[in-house]
C-alpha positions as CSV (number, residue, x, y, z in Angstrom):
1,M,83.0,103.8,105.4
2,A,80.6,102.7,108.1
3,S,80.1,105.1,111.0
4,R,79.3,104.3,114.6
5,S,75.6,104.3,115.3
6,A,75.8,105.2,118.9
7,T,77.4,108.1,120.7
8,T,80.0,107.4,123.4
9,S,77.7,108.9,126.0
10,S,75.0,106.3,125.3
11,D,77.1,103.3,124.6
12,P,79.6,102.1,127.3
13,I,81.5,100.0,124.8
14,A,82.0,103.0,122.4
15,A,82.9,105.2,125.4
16,R,85.5,102.7,126.5
17,F,87.2,102.6,123.1
18,A,87.1,106.4,122.9
19,S,88.8,106.6,126.3
20,L,91.4,104.1,125.2
21,R,92.0,105.9,122.0
22,D,92.5,109.2,123.7
23,A,95.0,107.6,126.1
24,G,96.8,105.9,123.2
25,R,96.1,102.5,124.6
26,K,94.8,99.2,123.2
27,A,91.7,97.3,124.4
28,L,92.1,94.1,126.4
29,V,88.9,92.1,125.8
30,V,88.7,88.9,127.9
31,Y,86.4,85.9,127.6
32,C,85.3,83.7,130.5
33,T,82.7,80.9,130.6
34,A,79.9,81.6,133.1
35,G,80.1,79.1,135.9
36,H,83.6,77.8,135.1
37,P,85.2,76.2,137.1
38,T,82.4,76.9,139.7
39,A,79.9,79.6,140.0
40,D,81.7,81.1,143.0
41,A,85.1,81.1,141.2
42,S,83.5,82.5,138.1
43,L,82.0,85.4,140.2
44,A,85.4,86.1,141.9
45,L,87.1,86.1,138.5
46,L,84.6,88.6,137.0
47,R,85.0,90.9,139.9
48,G,88.8,90.8,139.6
49,L,89.2,91.4,135.9
50,E,89.0,95.2,135.8
51,G,91.7,95.5,138.5
52,A,93.9,93.2,136.6
53,G,93.6,95.4,133.5
54,A,90.7,94.1,131.4
55,D,88.7,96.7,129.4
56,I,85.7,94.6,128.2
57,V,84.5,91.2,129.5
58,E,82.8,88.7,127.3
59,V,80.7,86.3,129.5
60,G,80.1,83.1,127.7
61,V,76.7,81.3,128.0
62,P,77.5,77.6,128.4
63,F,76.2,75.5,125.5
64,S,76.2,71.8,124.8
65,D,77.4,72.1,121.2
66,P,79.9,75.0,121.0
67,M,81.0,74.2,117.4
68,A,83.2,77.3,117.0
69,D,85.2,76.5,120.2
70,G,88.2,74.3,120.7
71,P,88.7,71.7,123.5
72,I,89.5,74.1,126.3
73,I,86.3,76.2,126.0
74,Q,84.2,73.2,125.1
75,A,85.4,71.5,128.3
76,S,84.7,74.6,130.4
77,S,81.2,74.9,128.9
78,Q,80.4,71.3,129.7
79,R,81.8,71.6,133.3
80,A,79.5,74.7,133.8
81,L,76.5,72.9,132.4
82,D,77.1,69.9,134.6
83,Q,76.9,72.2,137.6
84,G,73.6,73.7,136.5
85,M,74.7,76.9,134.8
86,T,72.0,78.3,132.4
87,F,71.3,81.4,130.4
88,A,69.3,82.8,133.3
89,G,72.2,81.8,135.6
90,T,74.6,83.6,133.4
91,L,72.5,86.8,133.7
92,E,72.4,86.4,137.4
93,L,76.1,86.1,137.5
94,I,76.6,89.3,135.5
95,G,74.1,91.1,137.8
96,R,75.9,89.9,141.0
97,A,79.3,90.9,139.6
98,R,78.2,94.5,139.1
99,L,81.1,95.3,136.8
100,A,82.2,98.9,136.0
101,I,83.6,97.9,132.6
102,P,81.5,96.9,129.6
103,V,80.1,93.4,129.5
104,V,79.4,91.5,126.3
105,L,77.0,88.5,126.4
106,F,78.7,85.8,124.3
107,T,76.3,83.1,123.2
108,Y,75.3,80.6,120.6
109,L,71.9,81.1,118.9
110,N,70.0,78.2,120.5
111,P,70.4,79.3,124.2
112,L,69.4,82.8,123.1
113,L,66.2,81.6,121.3
114,A,65.3,79.3,124.2
115,A,65.6,82.1,126.7
116,G,62.6,83.9,125.0
117,E,62.0,87.2,123.2
118,D,62.9,89.3,126.2
119,A,66.3,87.6,126.6
120,L,68.3,90.6,125.5
121,A,66.2,93.1,127.5
122,R,66.8,90.9,130.6
123,A,70.6,90.8,129.7
124,A,70.7,94.6,129.6
125,K,68.9,94.9,132.9
126,A,71.4,92.4,134.4
127,G,74.3,94.7,133.3
128,A,75.3,93.5,129.8
129,H,76.1,96.2,127.2
130,G,76.7,94.1,124.1
131,V,75.9,90.7,122.6
132,L,77.8,88.4,120.2
133,V,76.0,85.5,118.7
134,T,78.7,83.1,117.5
135,D,76.6,81.2,115.0
136,L,74.5,83.9,113.4
137,P,76.4,85.1,110.3
138,L,75.2,88.2,108.5
139,G,72.1,87.4,106.4
140,A,71.3,84.1,108.0
141,D,68.1,85.4,109.5
142,A,67.4,89.0,108.6
143,D,64.4,89.4,110.9
144,L,66.2,88.0,113.9
145,E,69.3,90.1,113.2
146,A,67.1,93.2,113.0
147,R,65.5,92.4,116.3
148,I,68.9,92.0,117.9
149,A,70.1,95.2,116.4
150,K,67.1,97.0,117.9
151,S,67.8,95.6,121.4
152,P,69.4,97.6,124.1
153,L,72.7,95.8,123.5
154,A,75.4,96.6,121.0
155,F,75.4,93.9,118.3
156,I,79.0,92.7,118.0
157,R,79.7,91.1,114.6
158,L,82.4,88.6,113.5
159,A,84.7,88.8,110.4
160,A,87.2,86.3,109.2
161,P,90.4,86.3,107.1
162,T,88.5,84.8,104.2
163,T,85.8,87.5,104.3
164,P,85.8,89.6,101.1
165,A,86.0,93.3,101.5
166,A,82.5,94.0,100.4
167,R,81.1,91.5,102.9
168,M,83.3,93.0,105.6
169,R,81.7,96.4,104.9
170,A,78.2,94.9,105.2
171,I,79.1,93.1,108.4
172,A,80.5,96.2,110.0
173,S,77.6,98.4,108.9
174,H,75.2,96.0,110.7
175,G,77.3,95.9,113.9
176,R,78.0,98.2,116.8
177,G,80.7,98.5,119.5
178,F,83.6,96.8,117.7
179,V,84.3,94.2,115.1
180,Y,85.6,90.9,116.3
181,L,88.2,89.8,113.8
182,I,88.9,86.0,113.8
183,S,92.6,85.9,113.3
184,R,92.6,82.5,111.6
185,L,90.3,79.8,110.4
186,G,89.3,76.9,112.7
187,V,88.1,76.8,116.3
188,T,89.3,78.7,119.3
189,G,92.4,77.5,121.1
190,L,96.0,78.1,122.0
191,Q,98.3,78.9,119.1
192,A,102.1,79.1,118.7
193,G,102.0,82.5,116.9
194,V,99.9,85.2,115.2
195,A,98.6,84.4,111.7
196,T,101.0,85.7,109.0
197,E,98.0,87.1,107.0
198,L,96.8,89.2,109.9
199,P,98.2,92.5,108.7
200,E,96.6,92.2,105.3
201,T,93.3,91.1,106.9
202,I,93.2,94.1,109.3
203,A,94.1,96.5,106.4
204,R,91.1,95.2,104.4
205,L,88.8,95.6,107.3
206,R,90.1,99.1,108.2
207,G,89.3,100.1,104.6
208,V,85.6,99.5,105.1
209,T,84.8,100.5,108.7
210,D,85.8,103.0,111.4
211,L,84.6,100.7,114.2
212,P,87.3,99.4,116.5
213,I,88.9,96.1,115.5
214,C,89.7,93.5,118.1
215,V,91.6,90.3,117.1
216,G,90.7,87.0,118.7
217,F,91.1,83.2,118.3
218,G,94.5,82.0,119.4
219,I,95.9,85.1,121.4
220,S,97.4,83.1,124.2
221,T,100.6,84.8,125.3
222,P,101.6,88.4,126.2
223,A,103.9,88.4,123.2
224,Q,101.1,87.5,120.8
225,A,98.9,90.1,122.4
226,R,101.5,92.8,121.9
227,E,102.1,91.7,118.2
228,A,98.4,91.8,117.4
229,A,97.7,95.0,119.2
230,R,100.3,96.8,117.1
231,L,97.9,96.3,114.2
232,A,94.5,96.3,115.8
233,D,92.6,98.4,118.4
234,G,92.6,95.5,120.8
235,V,92.8,91.8,121.4
236,V,90.5,89.1,122.7
237,V,91.9,86.5,125.1
238,G,89.8,83.5,125.6
239,S,91.1,80.0,125.7
240,A,94.3,80.9,127.6
241,L,92.2,82.7,130.3
242,V,89.7,79.8,130.6
243,K,92.6,77.4,131.0
244,A,94.2,79.5,133.7
245,A,90.8,79.9,135.4
246,G,90.6,76.2,135.6
247,E,93.7,76.2,137.7
248,S,92.8,79.2,140.0
249,V,91.3,82.7,139.9
250,A,94.7,84.1,141.0
251,Q,96.4,82.4,138.0
252,A,93.8,83.8,135.6
253,L,94.1,87.3,136.9
254,A,97.9,87.1,136.7
255,L,97.6,86.2,133.0
256,V,95.3,89.2,132.5
257,A,97.8,91.5,134.2
258,A,100.6,90.2,132.0
259,M,98.5,90.7,128.9
260,R,97.7,94.3,130.0
261,A,101.4,95.0,130.5
262,A,102.2,93.7,127.1
263,L,99.5,95.8,125.4
264,D,100.8,98.9,127.2
265,A,104.2,98.2,125.8
266,A,103.0,97.7,122.3
C-alpha cells in the first residue's frame, strides 16, 4: 500500500486531512473557476469559502478547450477568458485571496506549459499547495510528471471507475495530498444521483493506497455529498458551485454551507 510522501507538518493538504480525520469529519473540497463570473466576484467567493465550511479550494485556470468539463464549467471558463483571466491572473487572484485553507491549482496541461518552467514555483509563491493537471494521465509524459512531482506543490492524481486496481496503485504511488476519484465516466456536470458502482470503486482504491480519497464529478446536492462522504474521505463540489456563483456569491456560499452541514451529518 502506498504511503504518504510528506509529513503533515510540511504539507498543508495532508495536515488538513489529518485534522479532519482526528475530528471524525469529512473533507469538503470545492472548485471555482478563476475570474467567474467576474474577477471581483471570484475574489469575494474565494475569501468566503472557509467561513462557509470548505476545507480545500480548487482554483481552476480558465482554458479554451476544457474537454473534461461539462457545459457549466465550460461556460464559466469562457466567460472568465472573455474578461481577460489568464494563468498569471489566476495566481494573482490566489495571492490576493490569502486563504488559510489549502489551495489546489486546477489546470489543463496547455496553460501550464505556456506559463513556463517556473509556473509551479510561482503558484506556490502565490499561495497554492497542490496541483491537479486534468489531462495528464499517469505515464503520458514521464519527464514532465517527474518535474511536477518535484515541485513545491502536492501532485493530485485522478482515478476513474474503470481504472484497474494495479493502475490505481501506480496512480496513487505517484501522487500526493489525496486521490481525486471520478465518480462516473463522462464530463463534469450536475447529476441526479451518486453512481451505483461507487462503493465497489472506492473499495478497490482503498485496497491500494492510504491516501485520502475524495469523490468528484456530479456531486451537486447535499444529499449526494452525504451519501458519497459515507464511503470516501471527502467530496469535490464543482459544477453546482460554479452554477451558483453565476447567480451570486451569497448563493454559492449558501450552497457550500449546506454541503458542509450534510457532510457533518454523514
